[in-house]
DORO-693894 format. One record per residue: z, x, y of N, C-alpha, C in turn; residue in one letter; residue number from 1. Coordinates in steps of 0.2 Angstrom, whole numbers. Each point is the difference from the previous one (the first is absolute). Layout:
% DORO-693894
<r <Z,X,Y>,<Z,X,Y>,<Z,X,Y>,"a",NUM>;
...
% end
This chain:
% DORO-693894
<r <49,53,-10>,<6,5,0>,<-1,4,-7>,"x",1>;
<r <-3,-4,-5>,<1,3,-6>,<-1,-5,-6>,"x",2>;
<r <0,3,-7>,<0,-4,-5>,<4,2,-5>,"x",3>;
<r <3,-4,-4>,<4,4,-6>,<-3,-2,-7>,"x",4>;
<r <3,4,-5>,<-3,-2,-7>,<6,-2,-4>,"x",5>;
<r <6,1,2>,<5,-2,-5>,<5,-3,4>,"x",6>;
<r <5,-4,-3>,<5,-4,3>,<4,4,6>,"x",7>;
<r <-1,-1,5>,<3,4,7>,<5,-3,4>,"x",8>;
<r <2,3,5>,<5,-1,6>,<-2,5,4>,"x",9>;
<r <-2,-3,7>,<-1,4,6>,<4,-2,5>,"x",10>;
<r <3,5,4>,<5,0,6>,<-4,4,6>,"x",11>;
<r <-3,-3,4>,<-3,3,6>,<5,-1,5>,"x",12>;
<r <4,6,3>,<4,-1,4>,<-1,5,7>,"x",13>;
<r <0,-2,6>,<0,4,6>,<-7,4,-1>,"x",14>;
<r <-6,-2,-1>,<-6,3,-2>,<-4,-2,8>,"x",15>;
<r <-5,5,1>,<-5,-1,5>,<-7,0,-3>,"x",16>;
<r <-4,-5,0>,<-5,-3,-3>,<-6,4,4>,"x",17>;
<r <-4,3,-3>,<-7,2,3>,<-5,-5,1>,"x",18>;
<r <-6,2,4>,<-4,-5,3>,<-5,-2,-6>,"x",19>;
<r <1,2,-5>,<-6,-1,-6>,<3,-6,-5>,"x",20>;
<r <6,-2,1>,<3,-4,-6>,<-5,-7,1>,"x",21>;
<r <0,-3,-6>,<-4,-6,-1>,<4,-5,-1>,"x",22>;
<r <-2,-7,2>,<5,-5,0>,<0,-3,-7>,"x",23>;
<r <4,3,-4>,<0,-1,-7>,<7,3,-3>,"x",24>;
<r <6,-4,-2>,<4,2,-3>,<0,5,-6>,"x",25>;
<r <5,4,-2>,<-1,3,-7>,<-1,-6,-5>,"x",26>;
<r <-4,3,-5>,<-3,-6,-5>,<1,4,-7>,"x",27>;
<r <0,-4,-4>,<-1,2,-8>,<-6,2,-1>,"x",28>;
<r <-1,6,-4>,<-6,3,-1>,<-5,-5,-4>,"x",29>;
<r <3,-4,-6>,<-3,-2,-4>,<0,-8,1>,"x",30>;
<r <-7,-3,-1>,<0,-8,2>,<0,-4,-7>,"x",31>;
<r <-6,2,-3>,<-1,-4,-7>,<3,3,-6>,"x",32>;
<r <1,7,0>,<2,3,-6>,<7,3,1>,"x",33>;
<r <4,-4,-1>,<8,2,1>,<2,5,-4>,"x",34>;
<r <2,6,2>,<1,6,-4>,<8,0,0>,"x",35>;
<r <2,-1,6>,<8,0,1>,<3,-5,5>,"x",36>;
<r <2,-5,-3>,<2,-6,3>,<6,2,5>,"x",37>;
<r <0,-4,7>,<4,0,5>,<6,-4,-3>,"x",38>;
<r <5,2,-5>,<4,-5,-2>,<6,-1,5>,"x",39>;
<r <0,3,6>,<6,0,4>,<-4,-3,7>,"x",40>;
<r <-7,-2,0>,<-2,-3,5>,<-3,6,5>,"x",41>;
<r <-4,-1,6>,<-2,4,5>,<5,2,4>,"x",42>;
<r <3,6,0>,<6,2,4>,<-2,5,6>,"x",43>;
<r <-2,-2,5>,<-3,4,5>,<4,-1,7>,"x",44>;
<r <5,4,2>,<4,-1,6>,<-1,4,6>,"x",45>;
<r <-1,-3,6>,<-2,4,6>,<6,-1,4>,"x",46>;
<r <2,6,4>,<5,0,6>,<-3,4,6>,"x",47>;
<r <1,-2,5>,<-1,4,6>,<-7,4,0>,"x",48>;
<r <-6,-3,-2>,<-6,3,0>,<-3,-1,8>,"x",49>;
<r <-2,6,1>,<-4,0,7>,<-8,2,-1>,"x",50>;
<r <-3,-4,5>,<-8,3,0>,<-2,-2,8>,"x",51>;
<r <-4,4,3>,<-3,-1,6>,<-7,-4,-1>,"x",52>;
<r <-1,-1,-6>,<-8,-3,0>,<1,-7,-5>,"x",53>;
<r <5,-2,-3>,<0,-5,-4>,<7,-5,0>,"x",54>;
<r <1,-5,-2>,<6,-5,0>,<-2,-5,-6>,"x",55>;
<r <-2,2,-5>,<-1,-5,-6>,<7,-2,-2>,"x",56>;
<r <0,-7,-1>,<5,-5,-2>,<4,3,-7>,"x",57>;
<r <-3,3,-5>,<3,2,-6>,<3,7,1>,"x",58>;
<r <0,3,7>,<3,5,1>,<7,0,3>,"x",59>;
<r <1,-7,1>,<7,0,3>,<6,0,-3>,"x",60>;
<r <6,2,3>,<6,2,-5>,<1,-7,-5>,"x",61>;
<r <2,4,-6>,<1,-6,-4>,<5,4,-6>,"x",62>;
<r <4,4,2>,<6,2,-4>,<4,-4,-2>,"x",63>;
<r <3,0,-6>,<4,-6,-3>,<7,1,4>,"x",64>;
<r <4,-5,1>,<6,0,4>,<5,6,-3>,"x",65>;
<r <-1,2,-7>,<5,5,-2>,<-2,6,-1>,"x",66>;
<r <-5,2,4>,<-3,7,1>,<1,2,7>,"x",67>;
<r <4,5,1>,<3,3,6>,<-7,5,3>,"x",68>;
<r <-4,-2,5>,<-4,5,3>,<4,5,2>,"x",69>;
<r <-4,7,-1>,<4,5,3>,<-4,2,7>,"x",70>;
% end
């Protein structure tokens, strides 16, 4: 789905995924040479994602209880 270069937070809500998505979650761009540490941890949240082609486990709903889906 993507990579990021700085400490980030992603909310993917009510999305329809295309047929070319890879079976890999969003990842931090740097592995060995840390340029911007993720001091808040990895924050990727999904809600109501749809796909005709894929059902990857990491795409299931995982919004925190205090976040209200719209």
